[in-house]
ZALO-359731 format. One record per residue (C-alpha): residue number from 1; x, y, z. Coordinates in Angstrom, 3 decimals. Example, Ala and Ser with C-alpha at 12.3 -4.5 7.8 and 13.67 -1.06 7.14 Angstrom:
BEGIN
[atom 1; [12.300; -4.500; 7.800]]
[atom 2; [13.670; -1.060; 7.140]]
REM end
This chain:
BEGIN
[atom 1; [0.000; 0.000; 0.000]]
[atom 2; [2.877; 2.334; 0.884]]
[atom 3; [4.509; 1.535; -2.461]]
[atom 4; [1.298; 2.457; -4.321]]
[atom 5; [1.075; 5.758; -2.465]]
[atom 6; [4.740; 6.481; -3.205]]
[atom 7; [4.216; 5.731; -6.897]]
[atom 8; [1.171; 8.042; -6.988]]
[atom 9; [3.116; 10.930; -5.428]]
[atom 10; [6.039; 10.246; -7.738]]
[atom 11; [3.747; 10.327; -10.790]]
[atom 12; [2.391; 13.709; -9.708]]
[atom 13; [5.928; 15.060; -9.271]]
[atom 14; [6.994; 13.825; -12.699]]
[atom 15; [3.834; 15.197; -14.287]]
[atom 16; [4.308; 18.646; -12.787]]
[atom 17; [7.969; 18.852; -13.705]]
[atom 18; [7.412; 17.615; -17.244]]
[atom 19; [4.922; 20.415; -17.947]]
[atom 20; [1.918; 18.084; -18.254]]
[atom 21; [-1.473; 19.354; -17.136]]
[atom 22; [-3.435; 17.528; -14.471]]
[atom 23; [-7.205; 17.316; -14.673]]
[atom 24; [-8.809; 20.432; -13.282]]
[atom 25; [-5.610; 22.467; -13.548]]
[atom 26; [-4.937; 24.793; -16.474]]
[atom 27; [-1.423; 25.664; -17.528]]
[atom 28; [-2.718; 27.940; -20.288]]
[atom 29; [-1.119; 31.365; -20.230]]
[atom 30; [-1.841; 32.552; -23.765]]
[atom 31; [-4.923; 34.774; -23.890]]
[atom 32; [-8.017; 33.589; -25.684]]
[atom 33; [-9.057; 36.014; -28.425]]
[atom 34; [-12.577; 36.817; -29.657]]
[atom 35; [-12.975; 39.393; -32.437]]
[atom 36; [-16.576; 40.418; -33.139]]
[atom 37; [-17.968; 42.622; -35.890]]
[atom 38; [-21.430; 43.867; -36.807]]
[atom 39; [-22.525; 44.461; -40.408]]
[atom 40; [-23.532; 48.023; -41.406]]
[atom 41; [-23.785; 49.267; -37.817]]
[atom 42; [-23.467; 53.053; -37.644]]
[atom 43; [-21.165; 54.867; -35.235]]
[atom 44; [-24.163; 56.162; -33.273]]
[atom 45; [-26.101; 52.887; -33.086]]
[atom 46; [-25.001; 51.716; -29.629]]
[atom 47; [-25.598; 52.948; -26.141]]
[atom 48; [-21.875; 53.339; -25.513]]
[atom 49; [-21.690; 55.783; -28.445]]
[atom 50; [-24.673; 57.778; -27.276]]
[atom 51; [-27.785; 56.168; -28.765]]
[atom 52; [-30.808; 56.783; -26.523]]
[atom 53; [-33.247; 54.437; -28.296]]
[atom 54; [-31.475; 51.186; -29.137]]
[atom 55; [-30.978; 48.947; -26.121]]
[atom 56; [-27.441; 47.521; -26.028]]
[atom 57; [-26.821; 46.750; -22.334]]
[atom 58; [-24.230; 44.035; -23.007]]
[atom 59; [-22.078; 46.280; -25.171]]
[atom 60; [-22.517; 49.133; -22.728]]
[atom 61; [-21.270; 46.958; -19.878]]
[atom 62; [-18.269; 45.898; -21.949]]
[atom 63; [-17.484; 49.552; -22.590]]
[atom 64; [-17.614; 50.282; -18.858]]
[atom 65; [-15.361; 47.350; -18.034]]
[atom 66; [-12.986; 47.900; -20.957]]
[atom 67; [-12.079; 50.697; -23.356]]
[atom 68; [-14.003; 52.634; -25.996]]
[atom 69; [-12.043; 53.525; -29.143]]
[atom 70; [-13.667; 56.738; -30.331]]
[atom 71; [-11.473; 57.183; -33.415]]
[atom 72; [-11.495; 53.658; -34.835]]
[atom 73; [-12.097; 52.999; -38.534]]
[atom 74; [-13.188; 50.138; -40.718]]
[atom 75; [-10.679; 49.152; -43.395]]
[atom 76; [-13.137; 50.102; -46.132]]
[atom 77; [-16.486; 51.791; -46.655]]
[atom 78; [-18.173; 48.505; -47.637]]
[atom 79; [-18.039; 45.032; -46.149]]
[atom 80; [-15.732; 42.699; -48.113]]
[atom 81; [-12.763; 45.100; -48.176]]
[atom 82; [-12.930; 45.651; -44.418]]
[atom 83; [-13.077; 41.919; -43.755]]
[atom 84; [-9.865; 41.392; -45.666]]
[atom 85; [-8.033; 44.066; -43.669]]
[atom 86; [-9.401; 42.563; -40.448]]
[atom 87; [-7.616; 39.233; -40.986]]
[atom 88; [-4.441; 40.291; -42.813]]
[atom 89; [-3.402; 43.719; -41.544]]
[atom 90; [-3.063; 44.680; -45.202]]
[atom 91; [-5.097; 47.016; -47.365]]
[atom 92; [-7.696; 45.211; -49.458]]
[atom 93; [-6.344; 46.544; -52.757]]
[atom 94; [-3.140; 44.590; -52.183]]
[atom 95; [-4.988; 41.327; -52.897]]
[atom 96; [-7.824; 42.387; -55.157]]
[atom 97; [-10.845; 42.838; -52.895]]
[atom 98; [-11.634; 46.179; -54.469]]
[atom 99; [-15.297; 46.313; -53.413]]
[atom 100; [-18.057; 44.138; -52.027]]
[atom 101; [-18.426; 40.832; -53.909]]
[atom 102; [-15.269; 41.422; -55.939]]
[atom 103; [-12.177; 39.239; -55.721]]
[atom 104; [-11.332; 36.903; -52.858]]
[atom 105; [-8.774; 36.331; -50.147]]
[atom 106; [-5.862; 34.563; -51.885]]
[atom 107; [-4.216; 31.532; -50.302]]
[atom 108; [-0.960; 33.471; -50.406]]
[atom 109; [-2.192; 35.961; -47.801]]
[atom 110; [-1.165; 35.279; -44.199]]
[atom 111; [-4.139; 35.550; -41.852]]
[atom 112; [-4.554; 35.891; -38.118]]
[atom 113; [-6.135; 32.448; -38.015]]
[atom 114; [-3.101; 30.887; -39.688]]
[atom 115; [-0.711; 32.652; -37.332]]
[atom 116; [-2.624; 31.706; -34.197]]
[atom 117; [-3.123; 28.116; -35.314]]
[atom 118; [0.633; 27.880; -35.764]]
[atom 119; [1.003; 29.154; -32.193]]
[atom 120; [-1.172; 26.378; -30.768]]
[atom 121; [-4.593; 28.023; -30.859]]
[atom 122; [-7.741; 26.293; -32.033]]
[atom 123; [-9.431; 28.578; -34.540]]
[atom 124; [-13.048; 29.179; -35.540]]
[atom 125; [-15.002; 31.561; -37.759]]
[atom 126; [-18.734; 32.144; -37.267]]
[atom 127; [-21.266; 34.232; -39.214]]
[atom 128; [-20.701; 36.127; -42.419]]
[atom 129; [-17.639; 35.315; -44.558]]
[atom 130; [-17.765; 37.516; -47.692]]
[atom 131; [-14.118; 36.953; -48.607]]
[atom 132; [-14.801; 34.657; -51.516]]
[atom 133; [-17.324; 32.083; -52.643]]
[atom 134; [-18.057; 28.929; -50.639]]
[atom 135; [-19.034; 26.909; -53.701]]
[atom 136; [-17.168; 26.567; -56.977]]
[atom 137; [-20.407; 26.254; -58.948]]
[atom 138; [-22.784; 28.856; -57.505]]
[atom 139; [-23.029; 32.099; -55.591]]
[atom 140; [-25.895; 34.207; -54.247]]
[atom 141; [-24.549; 36.924; -56.547]]
[atom 142; [-24.824; 34.696; -59.654]]
[atom 143; [-22.286; 33.964; -62.363]]
[atom 144; [-20.890; 37.508; -62.311]]
[atom 145; [-19.319; 36.600; -58.969]]
[atom 146; [-17.070; 34.109; -60.821]]
[atom 147; [-17.597; 31.365; -58.210]]
[atom 148; [-14.932; 29.012; -59.548]]
[atom 149; [-12.214; 31.669; -59.724]]
[atom 150; [-13.163; 33.290; -56.412]]
[atom 151; [-13.630; 30.144; -54.334]]
[atom 152; [-11.895; 30.791; -51.009]]
[atom 153; [-13.440; 29.076; -47.947]]
[atom 154; [-12.345; 29.585; -44.321]]
[atom 155; [-10.609; 26.181; -44.282]]
[atom 156; [-8.047; 27.605; -46.724]]
[atom 157; [-7.080; 30.294; -44.245]]
[atom 158; [-6.233; 28.504; -41.026]]
[atom 159; [-9.647; 27.815; -39.520]]
[atom 160; [-10.245; 24.497; -37.754]]
[atom 161; [-13.988; 25.164; -37.519]]
[atom 162; [-16.324; 27.394; -39.510]]
[atom 163; [-20.038; 28.114; -39.628]]
[atom 164; [-20.557; 30.711; -42.326]]
[atom 165; [-22.614; 32.124; -45.158]]
[atom 166; [-21.054; 33.664; -48.234]]
[atom 167; [-22.988; 36.905; -47.907]]
[atom 168; [-25.886; 38.632; -46.147]]
[atom 169; [-28.970; 36.812; -44.870]]
[atom 170; [-32.364; 37.834; -43.553]]
[atom 171; [-31.995; 38.634; -39.873]]
[atom 172; [-34.897; 36.416; -38.781]]
[atom 173; [-35.079; 32.819; -40.014]]
[atom 174; [-31.857; 33.504; -41.937]]
[atom 175; [-31.846; 30.262; -43.939]]
[atom 176; [-35.039; 31.297; -45.755]]
[atom 177; [-36.172; 34.105; -48.045]]
[atom 178; [-34.610; 35.641; -51.120]]
[atom 179; [-31.251; 36.196; -49.413]]
[atom 180; [-30.946; 32.438; -48.894]]
[atom 181; [-30.867; 31.549; -52.607]]
[atom 182; [-27.504; 29.874; -53.283]]
[atom 183; [-26.461; 31.208; -49.879]]
[atom 184; [-26.753; 28.359; -47.366]]
[atom 185; [-25.069; 28.114; -43.995]]
[atom 186; [-21.932; 26.022; -44.352]]
[atom 187; [-20.767; 24.019; -41.328]]
[atom 188; [-17.151; 22.982; -41.853]]
[atom 189; [-17.643; 23.039; -45.607]]
[atom 190; [-20.974; 21.191; -45.673]]
[atom 191; [-24.124; 23.109; -46.664]]
[atom 192; [-26.953; 22.746; -44.127]]
[atom 193; [-30.555; 22.148; -45.121]]
[atom 194; [-32.623; 25.328; -45.001]]
[atom 195; [-35.207; 23.537; -42.848]]
[atom 196; [-32.700; 22.647; -40.158]]
[atom 197; [-34.355; 23.759; -36.865]]
[atom 198; [-31.065; 25.229; -35.652]]
[atom 199; [-31.331; 27.886; -38.378]]
[atom 200; [-34.630; 29.329; -37.161]]
[atom 201; [-35.128; 32.562; -35.229]]
[atom 202; [-32.683; 35.430; -34.846]]
[atom 203; [-29.618; 35.370; -37.086]]
[atom 204; [-27.321; 36.419; -34.241]]
[atom 205; [-28.550; 33.581; -32.026]]
[atom 206; [-28.107; 31.099; -34.884]]
[atom 207; [-24.464; 32.132; -35.167]]
[atom 208; [-23.784; 32.187; -31.416]]
[atom 209; [-25.302; 28.726; -31.056]]
[atom 210; [-22.344; 27.389; -33.038]]
[atom 211; [-19.662; 29.629; -31.530]]
[atom 212; [-20.314; 28.695; -27.898]]
[atom 213; [-19.785; 24.922; -28.261]]
[atom 214; [-16.525; 25.633; -30.090]]
[atom 215; [-15.363; 27.769; -27.156]]
[atom 216; [-16.468; 25.228; -24.558]]
[atom 217; [-14.670; 22.407; -26.357]]
[atom 218; [-11.479; 24.459; -26.541]]
[atom 219; [-11.648; 25.253; -22.828]]
[atom 220; [-12.297; 21.620; -21.926]]
[atom 221; [-9.258; 20.637; -23.981]]
[atom 222; [-7.272; 23.380; -22.239]]
[atom 223; [-6.337; 24.900; -25.573]]
[atom 224; [-6.301; 28.655; -26.223]]
[atom 225; [-8.933; 29.649; -28.772]]
[atom 226; [-9.327; 32.266; -31.469]]
[atom 227; [-12.939; 32.966; -32.452]]
[atom 228; [-13.992; 35.420; -35.138]]
[atom 229; [-17.713; 36.221; -34.894]]
[atom 230; [-19.042; 38.324; -37.734]]
[atom 231; [-22.728; 39.004; -37.133]]
[atom 232; [-25.095; 39.527; -40.063]]
[atom 233; [-26.980; 42.271; -38.200]]
[atom 234; [-28.028; 44.930; -38.986]]
[atom 235; [-27.408; 44.443; -42.753]]
[atom 236; [-30.468; 44.188; -45.002]]
[atom 237; [-32.790; 42.265; -45.048]]
[atom 238; [-33.649; 43.812; -41.703]]
[atom 239; [-36.286; 41.624; -40.064]]
[atom 240; [-36.731; 41.481; -36.292]]
[atom 241; [-38.626; 38.761; -34.451]]
[atom 242; [-41.917; 39.457; -32.643]]
[atom 243; [-40.291; 39.692; -29.208]]
[atom 244; [-37.904; 42.399; -30.386]]
[atom 245; [-40.528; 44.336; -32.315]]
[atom 246; [-42.613; 44.467; -29.160]]
[atom 247; [-39.761; 46.212; -27.344]]
[atom 248; [-39.824; 49.038; -29.871]]
[atom 249; [-43.523; 49.475; -30.301]]
[atom 250; [-44.335; 52.930; -31.658]]
[atom 251; [-41.179; 53.250; -33.769]]
[atom 252; [-42.725; 52.009; -37.018]]
[atom 253; [-40.451; 50.202; -39.473]]
[atom 254; [-37.394; 51.375; -37.541]]
[atom 255; [-38.407; 48.895; -34.826]]
[atom 256; [-36.975; 46.167; -37.061]]
[atom 257; [-33.583; 47.873; -37.135]]
[atom 258; [-33.539; 48.550; -33.419]]
[atom 259; [-34.705; 45.012; -32.732]]
[atom 260; [-31.972; 43.227; -34.690]]
[atom 261; [-29.285; 45.296; -32.973]]
[atom 262; [-30.728; 44.400; -29.581]]
[atom 263; [-30.900; 40.712; -30.547]]
[atom 264; [-27.209; 40.839; -31.443]]
[atom 265; [-26.438; 42.566; -28.151]]
[atom 266; [-28.258; 39.835; -26.216]]
[atom 267; [-26.124; 37.193; -27.866]]
[atom 268; [-22.990; 39.100; -26.912]]
[atom 269; [-24.239; 39.050; -23.322]]
[atom 270; [-24.804; 35.335; -23.652]]
[atom 271; [-21.221; 34.913; -24.853]]
[atom 272; [-19.841; 36.800; -21.880]]
[atom 273; [-21.910; 34.748; -19.448]]
[atom 274; [-20.506; 31.553; -20.969]]
[atom 275; [-16.924; 32.807; -20.708]]
[atom 276; [-17.519; 33.517; -17.022]]
[atom 277; [-19.106; 30.108; -16.462]]
[atom 278; [-16.114; 28.437; -18.074]]
[atom 279; [-13.714; 30.486; -15.965]]
[atom 280; [-11.872; 32.073; -18.880]]
[atom 281; [-13.344; 35.573; -18.900]]
[atom 282; [-10.287; 37.160; -17.257]]
[atom 283; [-7.866; 35.683; -19.785]]
[atom 284; [-9.870; 36.563; -22.905]]
[atom 285; [-9.404; 39.596; -25.128]]
[atom 286; [-12.694; 40.617; -26.774]]
[atom 287; [-13.134; 43.329; -29.368]]
[atom 288; [-16.246; 44.631; -31.103]]
[atom 289; [-16.554; 46.862; -34.151]]
[atom 290; [-18.501; 47.338; -37.408]]
[atom 291; [-17.455; 46.781; -41.012]]
[atom 292; [-18.588; 50.232; -42.228]]
[atom 293; [-21.187; 52.924; -41.653]]
[atom 294; [-24.974; 52.520; -41.873]]
[atom 295; [-26.933; 51.677; -45.017]]
[atom 296; [-29.123; 54.200; -46.849]]
[atom 297; [-28.880; 57.859; -47.811]]
[atom 298; [-30.384; 58.866; -44.484]]
[atom 299; [-31.845; 57.208; -41.379]]
[atom 300; [-35.235; 55.912; -42.440]]
[atom 301; [-37.392; 52.883; -41.721]]
[atom 302; [-35.475; 49.628; -41.699]]
[atom 303; [-32.237; 51.450; -42.461]]
[atom 304; [-32.473; 53.647; -39.384]]
[atom 305; [-28.781; 53.603; -38.546]]
[atom 306; [-27.176; 56.858; -37.395]]
[atom 307; [-23.618; 58.228; -37.340]]
[atom 308; [-23.658; 60.477; -34.262]]
[atom 309; [-23.210; 63.549; -36.430]]
[atom 310; [-20.480; 62.177; -38.678]]
[atom 311; [-20.652; 63.082; -42.370]]
[atom 312; [-21.590; 60.398; -44.877]]
[atom 313; [-22.717; 56.782; -44.601]]
[atom 314; [-21.861; 53.373; -46.041]]
[atom 315; [-19.870; 53.592; -49.328]]
[atom 316; [-18.463; 57.023; -48.357]]
[atom 317; [-14.903; 57.795; -47.341]]
[atom 318; [-16.225; 60.496; -45.043]]
[atom 319; [-16.135; 59.560; -41.361]]
[atom 320; [-19.753; 58.402; -41.315]]
[atom 321; [-18.791; 55.697; -43.788]]
[atom 322; [-15.641; 54.482; -42.070]]
[atom 323; [-15.574; 55.547; -38.391]]
[atom 324; [-17.275; 52.748; -36.476]]
[atom 325; [-18.357; 51.952; -32.885]]
[atom 326; [-15.505; 50.000; -31.317]]
[atom 327; [-14.466; 48.687; -27.929]]
[atom 328; [-11.911; 46.342; -26.424]]
[atom 329; [-12.208; 44.330; -23.214]]
[atom 330; [-9.325; 42.478; -21.597]]
[atom 331; [-9.760; 42.256; -17.802]]
[atom 332; [-6.624; 43.007; -15.757]]
[atom 333; [-4.859; 44.222; -18.923]]
[atom 334; [-6.970; 47.113; -20.225]]
[atom 335; [-8.034; 49.577; -17.536]]
[atom 336; [-11.801; 49.759; -17.140]]
[atom 337; [-13.574; 52.869; -18.340]]
[atom 338; [-10.841; 54.092; -20.661]]
[atom 339; [-11.621; 56.271; -23.660]]
[atom 340; [-8.983; 55.976; -26.391]]
[atom 341; [-8.954; 58.696; -29.046]]
[atom 342; [-5.986; 57.353; -31.009]]
[atom 343; [-6.609; 56.962; -34.742]]
[atom 344; [-6.916; 53.245; -35.416]]
[atom 345; [-8.289; 50.775; -37.931]]
[atom 346; [-9.176; 47.131; -38.545]]
[atom 347; [-5.755; 47.046; -40.226]]
[atom 348; [-4.357; 47.147; -36.678]]
[atom 349; [-5.836; 43.837; -35.476]]
[atom 350; [-3.116; 41.613; -36.948]]
[atom 351; [-0.075; 43.615; -35.776]]
[atom 352; [-1.660; 44.097; -32.331]]
[atom 353; [-2.250; 40.373; -31.849]]
[atom 354; [1.159; 39.547; -33.268]]
[atom 355; [2.547; 41.863; -30.601]]
[atom 356; [0.514; 40.167; -27.873]]
[atom 357; [1.795; 36.687; -28.745]]
[atom 358; [5.271; 37.963; -29.699]]
[atom 359; [5.030; 36.727; -33.279]]
[atom 360; [7.210; 38.034; -36.086]]
[atom 361; [6.048; 37.881; -39.690]]
[atom 362; [8.042; 35.381; -41.710]]
[atom 363; [8.595; 37.615; -44.727]]
[atom 364; [8.841; 41.272; -45.641]]
[atom 365; [5.398; 41.791; -47.167]]
[atom 366; [3.991; 45.255; -46.360]]
[atom 367; [1.764; 45.368; -43.287]]
[atom 368; [-0.383; 48.504; -43.312]]
[atom 369; [-1.615; 48.333; -39.725]]
[atom 370; [0.152; 49.117; -36.478]]
[atom 371; [0.124; 47.497; -33.038]]
[atom 372; [-2.214; 49.083; -30.516]]
[atom 373; [-0.807; 47.074; -27.615]]
[atom 374; [1.075; 50.086; -26.187]]
[atom 375; [-2.198; 52.013; -26.126]]
[atom 376; [-4.023; 49.144; -24.420]]
[atom 377; [-1.404; 48.087; -21.902]]
[atom 378; [0.762; 51.151; -21.263]]
[atom 379; [-2.267; 53.448; -21.026]]
[atom 380; [-0.558; 56.106; -23.102]]
[atom 381; [-2.354; 59.433; -22.990]]
[atom 382; [-0.871; 60.242; -26.387]]
[atom 383; [0.190; 57.797; -29.065]]
[atom 384; [1.464; 58.995; -32.402]]
[atom 385; [1.090; 56.473; -35.174]]
[atom 386; [4.082; 55.815; -37.352]]
[atom 387; [1.807; 54.681; -40.175]]
[atom 388; [-0.982; 56.669; -41.798]]
[atom 389; [-4.327; 54.927; -42.438]]
[atom 390; [-5.121; 54.598; -46.177]]
[atom 391; [-8.551; 54.163; -47.762]]
[atom 392; [-9.658; 53.516; -51.338]]
[atom 393; [-13.264; 53.348; -52.542]]
[atom 394; [-13.910; 53.106; -56.265]]
[atom 395; [-11.984; 56.087; -57.744]]
[atom 396; [-11.573; 57.974; -54.483]]
[atom 397; [-8.800; 57.670; -51.942]]
[atom 398; [-8.062; 59.147; -48.537]]
[atom 399; [-5.408; 59.155; -45.862]]
[atom 400; [-5.644; 59.804; -42.121]]
[atom 401; [-2.460; 61.096; -40.513]]
[atom 402; [-1.882; 63.037; -37.283]]
[atom 403; [-5.549; 64.051; -36.933]]
[atom 404; [-5.702; 65.247; -40.547]]
[atom 405; [-7.598; 63.532; -43.326]]
[atom 406; [-6.870; 64.010; -47.015]]
[atom 407; [-9.469; 63.025; -49.621]]
[atom 408; [-8.869; 62.942; -53.368]]
[atom 409; [-11.875; 62.266; -55.547]]
[atom 410; [-12.270; 60.524; -58.894]]
[atom 411; [-8.577; 60.487; -59.603]]
[atom 412; [-8.321; 64.274; -59.355]]
[atom 413; [-5.256; 64.777; -57.175]]
[atom 414; [-5.140; 68.473; -58.126]]
[atom 415; [-8.106; 69.461; -55.928]]
[atom 416; [-7.654; 67.612; -52.624]]
[atom 417; [-9.827; 68.103; -49.576]]
[atom 418; [-8.200; 68.287; -46.147]]
[atom 419; [-10.028; 68.050; -42.816]]
[atom 420; [-8.688; 68.492; -39.299]]
[atom 421; [-10.578; 65.680; -37.613]]
[atom 422; [-9.678; 66.500; -34.033]]
[atom 423; [-11.452; 69.837; -34.237]]
[atom 424; [-13.880; 69.012; -37.059]]
[atom 425; [-15.066; 65.409; -36.698]]
[atom 426; [-18.085; 66.177; -38.924]]
[atom 427; [-15.813; 67.281; -41.781]]
[atom 428; [-17.417; 70.632; -42.475]]
[atom 429; [-14.362; 72.775; -43.305]]
[atom 430; [-11.767; 72.140; -46.014]]
[atom 431; [-8.457; 73.466; -44.645]]
[atom 432; [-6.286; 72.453; -47.613]]
[atom 433; [-5.472; 76.068; -48.471]]
[atom 434; [-4.082; 76.668; -44.972]]
[atom 435; [-1.753; 73.653; -45.087]]
[atom 436; [-0.221; 73.440; -48.584]]
[atom 437; [2.931; 71.631; -47.445]]
[atom 438; [0.935; 69.026; -45.529]]
[atom 439; [-1.350; 68.509; -48.517]]
[atom 440; [1.685; 68.012; -50.714]]
[atom 441; [3.315; 65.481; -48.409]]
[atom 442; [0.089; 63.541; -47.802]]
[atom 443; [-0.631; 63.492; -51.542]]
[atom 444; [2.811; 62.048; -52.136]]
[atom 445; [2.202; 59.468; -49.419]]
[atom 446; [-1.143; 58.274; -50.789]]
[atom 447; [0.362; 58.197; -54.294]]
[atom 448; [3.214; 56.000; -53.056]]
[atom 449; [0.782; 53.771; -51.209]]
[atom 450; [-1.343; 53.240; -54.326]]
[atom 451; [1.768; 52.261; -56.280]]
[atom 452; [2.765; 49.814; -53.532]]
[atom 453; [-0.718; 48.300; -53.393]]
[atom 454; [-0.743; 47.885; -57.169]]
[atom 455; [2.580; 46.024; -57.017]]
[atom 456; [1.219; 43.769; -54.273]]
[atom 457; [-1.864; 43.020; -56.360]]
[atom 458; [0.364; 41.817; -59.188]]
[atom 459; [1.927; 39.273; -56.822]]
[atom 460; [5.127; 41.062; -55.830]]
[atom 461; [4.698; 40.042; -52.161]]
[atom 462; [4.254; 36.342; -52.926]]
[atom 463; [6.877; 33.690; -53.595]]
[atom 464; [4.476; 31.776; -55.868]]
[atom 465; [5.786; 32.667; -59.324]]
[atom 466; [2.652; 31.606; -61.202]]
[atom 467; [0.276; 33.798; -59.184]]
[atom 468; [-2.183; 35.682; -61.383]]
[atom 469; [-4.809; 38.095; -60.014]]
[atom 470; [-8.415; 37.304; -60.954]]
[atom 471; [-9.479; 40.905; -61.495]]
[atom 472; [-7.703; 43.804; -63.153]]
[atom 473; [-6.378; 46.705; -61.121]]
[atom 474; [-9.129; 49.357; -60.932]]
[atom 475; [-8.795; 52.789; -62.473]]
[atom 476; [-7.223; 54.966; -59.791]]
[atom 477; [-4.961; 57.622; -61.214]]
[atom 478; [-2.790; 60.114; -59.436]]
[atom 479; [-1.258; 63.255; -60.835]]
[atom 480; [1.975; 61.348; -61.372]]
[atom 481; [0.504; 58.809; -63.799]]
REM end
């Protein structure tokens, strides 16, 4: 009996000193990472950015316990481009995602999911994909989407698990309706039947129902996890369920918009409750943002999104099209209640997370984002970016640098617009005439960036010699061409 006891103690000693993990004891030190994004949510559509109508208590609580980023931007003014920047840290024109439903994420791009998987994370993507087709033979956008050439599923980009649609769905019973044509939910590459009971009800709940088991399994296996959750809400078709419409009685058609945002917020609260139950809430970094500004020419009916006074909306390079409601929560790392006014972008996700896990890129491809870890951890009151934030939309381009924003329209680099965002967030006054030297230097910088992006698009950053872009470089001319 004494020998058995001795052997048991000895086994524990060996186990501890060999780095093995005993049941009930976690050796995990790497932070879990959850990156969430809404679809077409305006800057002013949450309680933490000042909305007095839409109920977002879960997001509001996250903002109180974490940090609000008041000067954060989507990588583009429409969805697909932003999503590419989100995962790669590189501008979408470098790899041919020039606009929504154009191009795809090439295999040659290095994504956050690939990096984190290499570092021992289990990786999952849930919700909207929109970075390529999920079938080689069909697409909800038809043959013009070039489904064979633009096939690029999550499994190609480092994801162990995925539950995605190619593009937008209805926000209630999302597997049905006109948005569902050739646009099924794909679970690990297998299309689900539209009548599957798990696909009924709110679109945000449908997505979270798949994300939570992935997280629980990762925790039970004592493996750090990386979960990207891209909600469909509040993109059209905006349809709220009866329970949510009842909460906004008296608001007409706008009740649908308010309702789908609240349904999404509830699911975020559900996520946080599960993280706490599993005991991993303290060691999990969570971010939330939007892919661009709100749909429609103005707030109306089911496109009732607002920008909190920012100029422009979705598809614009004005702040209303690209400045988005954003927060970050990382207990014990990010001080609660912080308000961060540093200019930032979805381009910054990859370099920030690389910084967190101390990962160095394996080649010299241009990375357009910059790590925000010093802002999060060091609580810097002032942080001057070393990299400007570039934007391109159709034939317009812009650059944000040191609180100034340059916009050049339709290839006309001779008549630039310059705004001082810190004192004019609504972009009402063109101050180009007062800052001719700054205009000149920023024009040169955006011109150089466009040339660099064009070279990347042609495959200059890739070692694969036979790489050929699917789509031609769009017409964006500077005064030097």
